[in-house]
N, CA, C and O atoms as CSV, one atom per row, in Angstrom:
chain,resi,resn,atom,element,x,y,z
A,1,UNK,N,N,28.693,-44.627,28.802
A,1,UNK,CA,C,29.267,-44.709,27.278
A,1,UNK,C,C,27.899,-44.527,26.409
A,1,UNK,O,O,27.834,-43.654,25.544
A,2,UNK,N,N,26.781,-45.428,26.698
A,2,UNK,CA,C,25.357,-45.232,25.918
A,2,UNK,C,C,24.861,-44.011,25.907
A,2,UNK,O,O,24.251,-43.522,24.956
A,3,UNK,N,N,25.187,-43.259,27.361
A,3,UNK,CA,C,24.765,-41.879,26.975
A,3,UNK,C,C,25.603,-40.887,25.923
A,3,UNK,O,O,25.034,-39.983,25.311
A,4,UNK,N,N,26.666,-41.100,25.827
A,4,UNK,CA,C,27.638,-40.467,24.768
A,4,UNK,C,C,27.073,-40.653,23.401
A,4,UNK,O,O,26.728,-39.661,22.759
A,5,UNK,N,N,26.962,-41.753,22.954
A,5,UNK,CA,C,26.319,-42.352,22.172
A,5,UNK,C,C,25.004,-41.702,21.250
A,5,UNK,O,O,24.877,-41.427,20.057
A,6,UNK,N,N,24.048,-41.602,22.523
A,6,UNK,CA,C,22.624,-41.061,22.357
A,6,UNK,C,C,22.766,-39.661,22.154
A,6,UNK,O,O,22.234,-39.033,21.240
A,7,UNK,N,N,23.710,-39.066,23.287
A,7,UNK,CA,C,24.077,-37.106,22.829
A,7,UNK,C,C,24.548,-37.005,21.345
A,7,UNK,O,O,24.371,-35.982,20.684
A,8,UNK,N,N,25.048,-37.922,20.945
A,8,UNK,CA,C,25.786,-37.770,19.861
A,8,UNK,C,C,24.905,-37.502,18.638
A,8,UNK,O,O,24.938,-36.634,17.765
A,9,UNK,N,N,23.910,-38.800,18.936
A,9,UNK,CA,C,22.812,-38.945,17.797
A,9,UNK,C,C,21.847,-37.668,17.913
A,9,UNK,O,O,21.540,-36.994,16.929
A,10,UNK,N,N,21.499,-37.462,18.925
A,10,UNK,CA,C,20.981,-36.418,19.291
A,10,UNK,C,C,21.113,-34.955,18.795
A,10,UNK,O,O,20.258,-34.158,18.411
A,11,UNK,N,N,22.477,-34.857,18.927
A,11,UNK,CA,C,22.977,-33.418,18.228
A,11,UNK,C,C,22.928,-33.662,16.617
A,11,UNK,O,O,22.210,-32.980,15.885
A,12,UNK,N,N,23.801,-34.749,16.126
A,12,UNK,CA,C,23.415,-35.347,14.735
A,12,UNK,C,C,22.079,-34.863,14.123
A,12,UNK,O,O,21.901,-34.012,13.252
A,13,UNK,N,N,21.225,-35.584,14.767
A,13,UNK,CA,C,19.874,-35.804,14.106
A,13,UNK,C,C,19.042,-34.134,14.193
A,13,UNK,O,O,18.164,-33.742,13.424
A,14,UNK,N,N,19.472,-33.585,15.033
A,14,UNK,CA,C,18.608,-32.120,15.462
A,14,UNK,C,C,19.414,-31.190,14.446
A,14,UNK,O,O,18.713,-30.392,13.824
A,15,UNK,N,N,20.990,-31.174,14.148
A,15,UNK,CA,C,21.467,-30.474,13.199
A,15,UNK,C,C,21.057,-31.022,11.873
A,15,UNK,O,O,21.007,-30.194,10.963
A,16,UNK,N,N,20.779,-32.161,11.613
A,16,UNK,CA,C,20.228,-32.374,10.276
A,16,UNK,C,C,18.895,-32.126,10.033
A,16,UNK,O,O,18.560,-31.967,8.859
A,17,UNK,N,N,18.016,-32.058,10.955
A,17,UNK,CA,C,16.905,-31.698,10.780
A,17,UNK,C,C,16.531,-30.018,10.651
A,17,UNK,O,O,15.438,-29.580,10.292
A,18,UNK,N,N,17.635,-29.263,11.010
A,18,UNK,CA,C,17.617,-28.169,10.972
A,18,UNK,C,C,18.285,-27.671,9.468
A,18,UNK,O,O,17.954,-26.685,8.808
A,19,UNK,N,N,18.959,-28.325,9.268
A,19,UNK,CA,C,19.659,-27.938,7.602
A,19,UNK,C,C,18.575,-28.588,6.830
A,19,UNK,O,O,18.303,-28.018,5.773
A,20,UNK,N,N,17.832,-29.750,7.143
A,20,UNK,CA,C,16.580,-30.214,6.120
A,20,UNK,C,C,15.488,-28.971,6.013
A,20,UNK,O,O,15.063,-28.663,4.900
A,21,UNK,N,N,15.155,-28.439,6.905
A,21,UNK,CA,C,14.050,-27.217,7.162
A,21,UNK,C,C,14.490,-26.221,6.192
A,21,UNK,O,O,13.737,-25.795,5.316
A,22,UNK,N,N,15.904,-25.779,6.360
A,22,UNK,CA,C,16.437,-25.083,5.481
A,22,UNK,C,C,16.539,-25.198,4.196
A,22,UNK,O,O,16.217,-24.342,3.372
A,23,UNK,N,N,17.101,-26.518,3.935
A,23,UNK,CA,C,16.909,-26.653,2.179
A,23,UNK,C,C,15.436,-27.143,1.685
A,23,UNK,O,O,15.250,-27.484,0.516
A,24,UNK,N,N,14.526,-27.151,2.548
A,24,UNK,CA,C,13.212,-27.410,2.227
A,24,UNK,C,C,12.727,-26.136,1.799
A,24,UNK,O,O,11.936,-26.077,0.858
A,25,UNK,N,N,13.216,-24.863,2.537
A,25,UNK,CA,C,12.318,-23.579,2.530
A,25,UNK,C,C,13.291,-22.736,1.304
A,25,UNK,O,O,13.070,-21.595,0.901
A,26,UNK,N,N,14.375,-23.622,0.871
A,26,UNK,CA,C,14.798,-22.581,-0.253
A,26,UNK,C,C,14.709,-23.198,-1.536
A,26,UNK,O,O,15.310,-22.769,-2.520
A,27,UNK,N,N,13.995,-24.162,-1.539
A,27,UNK,CA,C,13.246,-24.961,-3.083
A,27,UNK,C,C,12.761,-23.963,-3.400
A,27,UNK,O,O,13.763,-23.437,-3.885
A,28,UNK,N,N,11.910,-23.173,-3.532
A,28,UNK,CA,C,11.306,-22.244,-4.085
A,28,UNK,C,C,12.203,-21.047,-4.665
A,28,UNK,O,O,11.923,-20.456,-5.707
A,29,UNK,N,N,13.133,-20.812,-3.993
A,29,UNK,CA,C,14.197,-19.869,-4.311
A,29,UNK,C,C,15.118,-20.620,-5.662
A,29,UNK,O,O,15.605,-20.114,-6.673
A,30,UNK,N,N,15.096,-21.887,-5.210
A,30,UNK,CA,C,16.152,-22.409,-6.426
A,30,UNK,C,C,15.185,-22.900,-7.842
A,30,UNK,O,O,15.666,-23.390,-8.864
A,31,UNK,N,N,13.942,-22.668,-7.632
A,31,UNK,CA,C,13.051,-22.785,-8.614
A,31,UNK,C,C,13.172,-21.413,-9.347
A,31,UNK,O,O,13.344,-21.318,-10.563
A,32,UNK,N,N,13.088,-20.578,-8.665
A,32,UNK,CA,C,13.106,-19.113,-9.437
A,32,UNK,C,C,14.239,-18.815,-9.677
A,32,UNK,O,O,14.337,-17.671,-10.122
A,33,UNK,N,N,15.535,-19.571,-9.535
A,33,UNK,CA,C,16.491,-19.063,-9.933
A,33,UNK,C,C,16.795,-19.845,-11.157
A,33,UNK,O,O,17.383,-19.297,-12.089
A,34,UNK,N,N,16.372,-21.296,-11.227
A,34,UNK,CA,C,16.611,-21.730,-12.478
A,34,UNK,C,C,15.837,-21.119,-13.544
A,34,UNK,O,O,16.308,-21.079,-14.681
A,35,UNK,N,N,14.535,-20.575,-13.246
A,35,UNK,CA,C,13.474,-19.966,-14.129
A,35,UNK,C,C,14.138,-18.468,-14.508
A,35,UNK,O,O,13.875,-17.729,-15.457
A,36,UNK,N,N,14.781,-18.354,-13.771
A,36,UNK,CA,C,15.590,-16.692,-13.918
A,36,UNK,C,C,14.135,-15.871,-13.541
A,36,UNK,O,O,13.683,-15.083,-14.372
A,37,UNK,N,N,13.676,-16.018,-12.699
A,37,UNK,CA,C,12.149,-15.217,-12.088
A,37,UNK,C,C,12.792,-14.132,-12.209
A,37,UNK,O,O,14.015,-14.035,-12.307
A,38,UNK,N,N,11.878,-13.122,-12.208
A,38,UNK,CA,C,12.460,-11.835,-11.951
A,38,UNK,C,C,11.957,-11.092,-10.666
A,38,UNK,O,O,12.127,-9.888,-10.473
A,39,UNK,N,N,11.302,-11.971,-9.789
A,39,UNK,CA,C,11.307,-11.889,-8.384
A,39,UNK,C,C,11.861,-12.669,-7.113
A,39,UNK,O,O,11.461,-12.904,-5.973
A,40,UNK,N,N,13.255,-13.022,-8.071
A,40,UNK,CA,C,13.862,-14.310,-7.433
A,40,UNK,C,C,14.678,-13.900,-5.556
A,40,UNK,O,O,14.927,-14.613,-4.584
A,41,UNK,N,N,14.828,-12.526,-5.826
A,41,UNK,CA,C,15.273,-12.043,-4.697
A,41,UNK,C,C,14.215,-11.864,-3.384
A,41,UNK,O,O,14.652,-11.900,-2.233
A,42,UNK,N,N,12.950,-11.692,-3.645
A,42,UNK,CA,C,11.623,-11.341,-3.028
A,42,UNK,C,C,11.340,-13.013,-2.384
A,42,UNK,O,O,11.107,-13.257,-1.200
A,43,UNK,N,N,11.435,-14.068,-3.529
A,43,UNK,CA,C,10.757,-15.341,-3.099
A,43,UNK,C,C,12.102,-15.684,-2.161
A,43,UNK,O,O,11.784,-16.478,-1.275
A,44,UNK,N,N,13.447,-15.326,-2.111
A,44,UNK,CA,C,14.448,-15.795,-1.260
A,44,UNK,C,C,14.114,-15.364,-0.029
A,44,UNK,O,O,14.077,-16.233,0.842
A,45,UNK,N,N,13.795,-13.968,0.361
A,45,UNK,CA,C,13.690,-13.308,1.620
A,45,UNK,C,C,12.646,-13.941,2.262
A,45,UNK,O,O,12.720,-14.348,3.421
A,46,UNK,N,N,11.321,-14.076,1.293
A,46,UNK,CA,C,9.877,-14.489,2.004
A,46,UNK,C,C,10.403,-15.762,2.305
A,46,UNK,O,O,10.047,-16.277,3.365
A,47,UNK,N,N,11.235,-16.402,1.521
A,47,UNK,CA,C,11.701,-18.074,2.253
A,47,UNK,C,C,11.731,-17.928,3.655
A,47,UNK,O,O,10.928,-18.452,4.426
A,48,UNK,N,N,12.887,-17.042,4.035
A,48,UNK,CA,C,13.283,-16.929,5.248
A,48,UNK,C,C,12.339,-16.589,6.236
A,48,UNK,O,O,12.229,-17.141,7.331
A,49,UNK,N,N,11.610,-15.583,5.771
A,49,UNK,CA,C,10.565,-15.061,6.600
A,49,UNK,C,C,9.264,-16.007,6.941
A,49,UNK,O,O,8.397,-15.742,7.774
A,50,UNK,N,N,9.334,-17.242,6.052
A,50,UNK,CA,C,8.701,-18.291,6.340
A,50,UNK,C,C,9.003,-19.017,7.491
A,50,UNK,O,O,8.263,-19.266,8.443
A,51,UNK,N,N,10.196,-19.339,7.300
A,51,UNK,CA,C,10.630,-19.742,8.639
A,51,UNK,C,C,10.061,-19.360,9.937
A,51,UNK,O,O,9.690,-20.149,10.806
A,52,UNK,N,N,10.025,-18.078,9.991
A,52,UNK,CA,C,9.451,-17.318,11.390
A,52,UNK,C,C,8.040,-17.223,11.394
A,52,UNK,O,O,7.460,-16.905,12.432
A,53,UNK,N,N,7.331,-17.499,10.192
A,53,UNK,CA,C,5.939,-17.750,10.047
A,53,UNK,C,C,5.179,-18.994,10.421
A,53,UNK,O,O,3.958,-19.130,10.338
A,54,UNK,N,N,6.114,-19.953,10.876
A,54,UNK,CA,C,5.601,-20.994,10.910
A,54,UNK,C,C,5.252,-22.130,9.500
A,54,UNK,O,O,4.550,-23.129,9.350
A,55,UNK,N,N,6.072,-21.413,8.736
A,55,UNK,CA,C,5.926,-22.585,7.357
A,55,UNK,C,C,4.504,-21.975,6.475
A,55,UNK,O,O,4.243,-22.511,5.397
A,56,UNK,N,N,3.611,-20.832,6.994
A,56,UNK,CA,C,2.502,-20.398,6.368
A,56,UNK,C,C,2.418,-20.031,4.876
A,56,UNK,O,O,1.538,-20.332,4.069
A,57,UNK,N,N,3.603,-19.267,4.690
A,57,UNK,CA,C,3.465,-19.110,3.514
A,57,UNK,C,C,4.415,-19.536,2.265
A,57,UNK,O,O,4.591,-18.967,1.188
A,58,UNK,N,N,5.025,-20.868,2.844
A,58,UNK,CA,C,5.734,-21.340,2.220
A,58,UNK,C,C,5.126,-21.947,0.647
A,58,UNK,O,O,5.716,-21.863,-0.431
A,59,UNK,N,N,3.938,-22.492,0.879
A,59,UNK,CA,C,3.096,-23.136,-0.173
A,59,UNK,C,C,2.816,-22.015,-1.233
A,59,UNK,O,O,2.878,-22.350,-2.416
A,60,UNK,N,N,2.571,-20.959,-0.977
A,60,UNK,CA,C,2.419,-19.493,-1.754
A,60,UNK,C,C,3.581,-19.277,-2.310
A,60,UNK,O,O,3.531,-18.915,-3.485
A,61,UNK,N,N,4.848,-19.411,-1.719
A,61,UNK,CA,C,6.183,-19.329,-2.311
A,61,UNK,C,C,6.564,-20.187,-3.512
A,61,UNK,O,O,7.147,-19.728,-4.494
A,62,UNK,N,N,6.292,-21.132,-3.408
A,62,UNK,CA,C,5.963,-22.471,-4.147
A,62,UNK,C,C,5.642,-22.253,-5.526
A,62,UNK,O,O,6.362,-22.412,-6.512
A,63,UNK,N,N,4.303,-21.817,-5.437
A,63,UNK,CA,C,3.311,-21.548,-6.317
A,63,UNK,C,C,3.848,-20.406,-7.376
A,63,UNK,O,O,3.830,-20.568,-8.596
A,64,UNK,N,N,4.461,-18.906,-6.528
A,64,UNK,CA,C,4.870,-18.130,-6.942
A,64,UNK,C,C,6.005,-18.283,-7.575
A,64,UNK,O,O,6.189,-17.609,-8.588
A,65,UNK,N,N,6.948,-19.138,-7.151
A,65,UNK,CA,C,8.067,-19.706,-8.029
A,65,UNK,C,C,7.819,-20.023,-9.293
A,65,UNK,O,O,8.499,-19.554,-10.206
A,66,UNK,N,N,6.749,-20.911,-9.509
A,66,UNK,CA,C,6.324,-21.825,-10.710
A,66,UNK,C,C,5.488,-20.724,-11.659
A,66,UNK,O,O,5.648,-20.750,-12.879
A,67,UNK,N,N,4.676,-19.850,-11.091
A,67,UNK,CA,C,3.902,-18.808,-12.016
A,67,UNK,C,C,4.977,-18.407,-12.911
A,67,UNK,O,O,4.414,-18.450,-14.005
A,68,UNK,N,N,6.318,-18.002,-13.146
A,68,UNK,CA,C,6.803,-17.246,-14.133
A,68,UNK,C,C,7.415,-18.572,-15.006
A,68,UNK,O,O,7.976,-19.559,-14.530
A,69,UNK,N,N,7.165,-18.315,-16.253
A,69,UNK,CA,C,7.433,-19.362,-17.644
A,69,UNK,C,C,8.491,-18.369,-18.395
A,69,UNK,O,O,8.248,-17.226,-18.782
A,70,UNK,N,N,9.703,-19.066,-18.504
A,70,UNK,CA,C,10.568,-18.036,-19.280
A,70,UNK,C,C,10.235,-17.838,-20.450
A,70,UNK,O,O,9.415,-18.635,-20.907
A,71,UNK,N,N,10.669,-16.873,-21.234
A,71,UNK,CA,C,10.391,-16.250,-22.442
A,71,UNK,C,C,8.348,-15.746,-22.638
A,71,UNK,O,O,7.733,-15.502,-23.677
A,72,UNK,N,N,7.910,-15.760,-21.386
A,72,UNK,CA,C,6.839,-15.205,-21.485
A,72,UNK,C,C,6.651,-13.738,-20.605
A,72,UNK,O,O,7.434,-13.371,-19.728
A,73,UNK,N,N,5.386,-12.962,-21.063
A,73,UNK,CA,C,5.310,-11.923,-20.350
A,73,UNK,C,C,4.690,-12.276,-19.178
A,73,UNK,O,O,3.695,-13.001,-19.183
A,74,UNK,N,N,5.325,-11.703,-17.868
A,74,UNK,CA,C,4.940,-12.309,-16.549
A,74,UNK,C,C,4.119,-10.871,-15.750
A,74,UNK,O,O,4.826,-9.871,-15.618
A,75,UNK,N,N,3.184,-10.827,-15.423
A,75,UNK,CA,C,2.398,-10.050,-14.858
A,75,UNK,C,C,2.393,-8.615,-15.201
A,75,UNK,O,O,2.614,-7.664,-14.451
A,76,UNK,N,N,1.999,-8.617,-16.918
A,76,UNK,CA,C,2.270,-7.221,-17.417
A,76,UNK,C,C,1.009,-7.385,-18.038
A,76,UNK,O,O,0.541,-8.437,-18.475
A,77,UNK,N,N,0.300,-5.827,-18.043
A,77,UNK,CA,C,-1.035,-5.902,-18.764
A,77,UNK,C,C,-0.535,-4.960,-19.928
A,77,UNK,O,O,0.364,-4.121,-19.867
A,78,UNK,N,N,-1.279,-5.275,-20.929
A,78,UNK,CA,C,-1.444,-4.730,-22.085
A,78,UNK,C,C,-2.197,-3.501,-22.449
A,78,UNK,O,O,-3.418,-3.633,-22.366
A,79,UNK,N,N,-1.842,-2.546,-22.764
A,79,UNK,CA,C,-2.790,-1.281,-23.233
A,79,UNK,C,C,-3.096,-1.617,-24.249
A,79,UNK,O,O,-2.316,-2.142,-25.043
A,80,UNK,N,N,-4.876,-1.293,-24.575
A,80,UNK,CA,C,-5.481,-1.777,-25.619
A,80,UNK,C,C,-4.902,-0.373,-26.591
A,80,UNK,O,O,-4.670,0.780,-26.228
A,81,UNK,N,N,-4.827,-0.818,-27.525
A,81,UNK,CA,C,-4.311,0.183,-28.619
A,81,UNK,C,C,-2.958,0.795,-28.274
A,81,UNK,O,O,-2.874,1.952,-28.686
A,82,UNK,N,N,-2.192,0.483,-27.823
A,82,UNK,CA,C,-0.631,1.083,-27.426
A,82,UNK,C,C,0.146,1.040,-28.674
A,82,UNK,O,O,0.154,0.052,-29.409
A,83,UNK,N,N,0.710,1.975,-28.873
A,83,UNK,CA,C,1.584,2.033,-30.235
A,83,UNK,C,C,1.004,2.272,-31.152
A,83,UNK,O,O,1.644,2.437,-32.190
A,84,UNK,N,N,-0.435,2.391,-31.172
A,84,UNK,CA,C,-1.134,2.334,-32.563
A,84,UNK,C,C,-1.371,4.010,-33.206
A,84,UNK,O,O,-1.635,4.960,-32.468
A,85,UNK,N,N,-1.251,4.094,-34.362
A,85,UNK,CA,C,-1.815,5.679,-34.868
A,85,UNK,C,C,-2.700,6.433,-34.216
A,85,UNK,O,O,-2.616,7.652,-34.065
A,86,UNK,N,N,-3.625,5.669,-33.791
A,86,UNK,CA,C,-4.638,6.769,-33.267
A,86,UNK,C,C,-4.355,7.431,-31.972
A,86,UNK,O,O,-4.849,8.502,-31.622
A,87,UNK,N,N,-3.355,6.568,-31.147
A,87,UNK,CA,C,-2.757,6.714,-29.877
A,87,UNK,C,C,-2.054,8.053,-30.148
A,87,UNK,O,O,-2.216,9.051,-29.445
A,88,UNK,N,N,-1.218,7.984,-31.282
A,88,UNK,CA,C,-0.331,8.946,-31.823
A,88,UNK,C,C,-1.168,10.621,-31.793
A,88,UNK,O,O,-0.837,11.680,-31.260
A,89,UNK,N,N,-2.329,10.237,-32.608
A,89,UNK,CA,C,-2.876,11.430,-32.977
A,89,UNK,C,C,-3.450,12.364,-31.911
A,89,UNK,O,O,-3.527,13.585,-31.775
A,90,UNK,N,N,-3.922,10.991,-31.018
A,90,UNK,CA,C,-4.422,11.531,-29.848
A,90,UNK,C,C,-3.721,12.372,-28.899
A,90,UNK,O,O,-4.204,13.217,-28.147
A,91,UNK,N,N,-2.148,11.913,-29.085
A,91,UNK,CA,C,-1.232,12.930,-28.185
A,91,UNK,C,C,-1.008,13.969,-28.767
A,91,UNK,O,O,-1.106,14.961,-28.045
A,92,UNK,N,N,-0.756,14.142,-29.747
A,92,UNK,CA,C,-0.730,15.071,-30.621
A,92,UNK,C,C,-2.109,16.402,-30.545
A,92,UNK,O,O,-1.982,17.613,-30.723
A,93,UNK,N,N,-3.126,15.759,-30.282
A,93,UNK,CA,C,-4.465,16.429,-30.072
A,93,UNK,C,C,-4.280,17.236,-28.597
A,93,UNK,O,O,-4.608,18.378,-28.277
A,94,UNK,N,N,-3.523,16.005,-27.727
A,94,UNK,CA,C,-3.602,17.129,-26.173
A,94,UNK,C,C,-2.183,17.684,-25.969
A,94,UNK,O,O,-1.749,17.994,-24.859
A,95,UNK,N,N,-1.469,17.791,-27.148
A,95,UNK,CA,C,-0.411,18.781,-26.616
A,95,UNK,C,C,-0.639,19.834,-27.255
A,95,UNK,O,O,0.177,20.743,-27.099
A,96,UNK,N,N,-1.787,20.062,-28.159
A,96,UNK,CA,C,-2.189,21.268,-28.733
A,96,UNK,C,C,-2.959,21.936,-27.850
A,96,UNK,O,O,-2.861,23.099,-27.461
A,97,UNK,N,N,-3.862,20.955,-27.523
A,97,UNK,CA,C,-4.496,21.473,-26.425
A,97,UNK,C,C,-3.856,22.228,-25.156
A,97,UNK,O,O,-4.274,23.314,-24.753
A,98,UNK,N,N,-2.744,21.485,-24.552
A,98,UNK,CA,C,-2.030,22.004,-23.472
A,98,UNK,C,C,-1.311,23.199,-23.821
A,98,UNK,O,O,-1.179,24.075,-22.967
A,99,UNK,N,N,-0.716,23.374,-25.244
A,99,UNK,CA,C,-0.345,24.484,-25.935
A,99,UNK,C,C,-1.208,25.732,-25.947
A,99,UNK,O,O,-0.754,26.802,-25.541
A,100,UNK,N,N,-2.272,25.628,-26.344
A,100,UNK,CA,C,-3.264,26.500,-26.434
A,100,UNK,C,C,-3.672,27.204,-24.721
A,100,UNK,O,O,-3.743,28.383,-24.373
A,101,UNK,N,N,-3.843,26.154,-24.062
A,101,UNK,CA,C,-4.002,26.514,-22.372
A,101,UNK,C,C,-2.877,27.240,-21.937
A,101,UNK,O,O,-3.088,28.278,-21.310
A,102,UNK,N,N,-1.941,26.951,-22.115
A,102,UNK,CA,C,-0.653,27.710,-21.549
A,102,UNK,C,C,-0.866,28.846,-22.358
A,102,UNK,O,O,-1.067,29.835,-21.652
A,103,UNK,N,N,-0.898,29.079,-23.532
A,103,UNK,CA,C,-0.971,30.779,-24.232
A,103,UNK,C,C,-2.230,31.479,-23.629
A,103,UNK,O,O,-2.179,32.686,-23.391
A,104,UNK,N,N,-3.308,30.789,-23.387
A,104,UNK,CA,C,-4.471,31.436,-22.734
A,104,UNK,C,C,-3.929,32.073,-21.121
A,104,UNK,O,O,-4.219,33.183,-20.675
A,105,UNK,N,N,-3.119,31.072,-20.473
A,105,UNK,CA,C,-2.734,31.324,-19.143
A,105,UNK,C,C,-2.056,32.515,-19.311
A,105,UNK,O,O,-2.398,33.567,-18.771
A,106,UNK,N,N,-0.974,32.366,-20.145
A,106,UNK,CA,C,0.161,33.300,-20.366
A,106,UNK,C,C,-0.703,34.985,-20.702
A,106,UNK,O,O,-0.271,36.073,-20.321
A,107,UNK,N,N,-1.744,34.795,-21.352
A,107,UNK,CA,C,-2.216,36.018,-21.784
A,107,UNK,C,C,-3.416,36.692,-20.602
A,107,UNK,O,O,-3.815,37.857,-20.626
A,108,UNK,N,N,-3.756,35.846,-19.806
A,108,UNK,CA,C,-4.270,36.231,-18.448
A,108,UNK,C,C,-3.663,37.058,-17.356
A,108,UNK,O,O,-4.138,37.963,-16.671
A,109,UNK,N,N,-2.547,36.527,-17.383
A,109,UNK,CA,C,-1.534,36.688,-16.617
A,109,UNK,C,C,-1.257,38.259,-16.814
A,109,UNK,O,O,-1.379,39.077,-15.902
A,110,UNK,N,N,-0.885,38.555,-18.066
A,110,UNK,CA,C,-0.360,39.598,-18.735
A,110,UNK,C,C,-1.514,40.543,-18.395
A,110,UNK,O,O,-1.352,41.574,-17.742
A,111,UNK,N,N,-2.807,40.086,-18.926
A,111,UNK,CA,C,-3.839,41.430,-18.901
A,111,UNK,C,C,-4.071,41.555,-17.605
A,111,UNK,O,O,-4.211,42.730,-17.266
A,112,UNK,N,N,-4.188,40.580,-16.541
A,112,UNK,CA,C,-4.335,40.703,-15.216
A,112,UNK,C,C,-3.352,41.691,-14.620
A,112,UNK,O,O,-3.728,42.548,-13.820
A,113,UNK,N,N,-2.160,41.575,-14.990
A,113,UNK,CA,C,-1.000,42.520,-14.471
A,113,UNK,C,C,-1.089,44.058,-14.756
A,113,UNK,O,O,-0.854,44.933,-13.923
A,114,UNK,N,N,-1.454,44.251,-16.024
A,114,UNK,CA,C,-1.778,45.523,-16.486
A,114,UNK,C,C,-3.200,45.949,-15.692
A,114,UNK,O,O,-3.242,47.084,-15.218
A,115,UNK,N,N,-4.076,45.283,-15.574
A,115,UNK,CA,C,-5.300,45.978,-14.957
A,115,UNK,C,C,-5.028,46.310,-13.542
A,115,UNK,O,O,-5.510,47.301,-12.995
A,116,UNK,N,N,-4.221,45.432,-12.941
A,116,UNK,CA,C,-3.627,45.713,-11.370
A,116,UNK,C,C,-3.053,47.031,-11.488
A,116,UNK,O,O,-3.431,47.949,-10.760
A,117,UNK,N,N,-1.710,47.244,-12.808
A,117,UNK,CA,C,-1.157,48.606,-12.877
A,117,UNK,C,C,-2.103,49.908,-13.018
A,117,UNK,O,O,-1.853,51.014,-12.537
A,118,UNK,N,N,-3.166,49.577,-13.725
A,118,UNK,CA,C,-4.274,50.699,-14.001
A,118,UNK,C,C,-4.828,51.035,-12.784
A,118,UNK,O,O,-4.644,52.164,-12.329
A,119,UNK,N,N,-5.545,50.131,-12.137
A,119,UNK,CA,C,-6.082,50.225,-10.941
A,119,UNK,C,C,-5.506,51.109,-9.955
A,119,UNK,O,O,-6.010,52.099,-9.424
A,120,UNK,N,N,-4.072,50.455,-9.755
A,120,UNK,CA,C,-3.151,51.783,-8.957
A,120,UNK,C,C,-3.089,52.785,-9.184
A,120,UNK,O,O,-3.264,53.674,-8.351
A,121,UNK,N,N,-2.723,53.039,-10.824
A,121,UNK,CA,C,-2.255,54.189,-10.807
A,121,UNK,C,C,-3.397,55.246,-10.648
A,121,UNK,O,O,-3.096,56.384,-10.287
A,122,UNK,N,N,-4.901,54.858,-10.945
A,122,UNK,CA,C,-5.971,55.302,-10.820
A,122,UNK,C,C,-6.549,55.868,-9.491
A,122,UNK,O,O,-7.256,56.862,-9.331
A,123,UNK,N,N,-6.014,54.884,-8.478
A,123,UNK,CA,C,-6.699,54.679,-7.091
A,123,UNK,C,C,-5.655,55.465,-6.178
A,123,UNK,O,O,-5.834,55.545,-4.963
């Protein structure tokens, strides 16, 4: 009788520990979901991967989940002068240069083809 009680306690405790480990590994995902983190799916998958990596990346997942603050830009770089009038002028200038180069290339193709025809007629 004592063996059955011991076996039951062993099974219950093993099951409890397994579920506890899974619950703990989902904490970063729950944090990310609560904060509407843009990488919450990646954090969730990495939590499962962490189970197989002997929990080595789990602290990094916790930090990753807490890095995001709702309402703030997350891991985005701002380009200096983005959308400025100076940038617009530069874009127009570059478009003119591209158009001029395209015209020069077309002229070169036409004159090159004409010279090739002349050489074939004389030769």
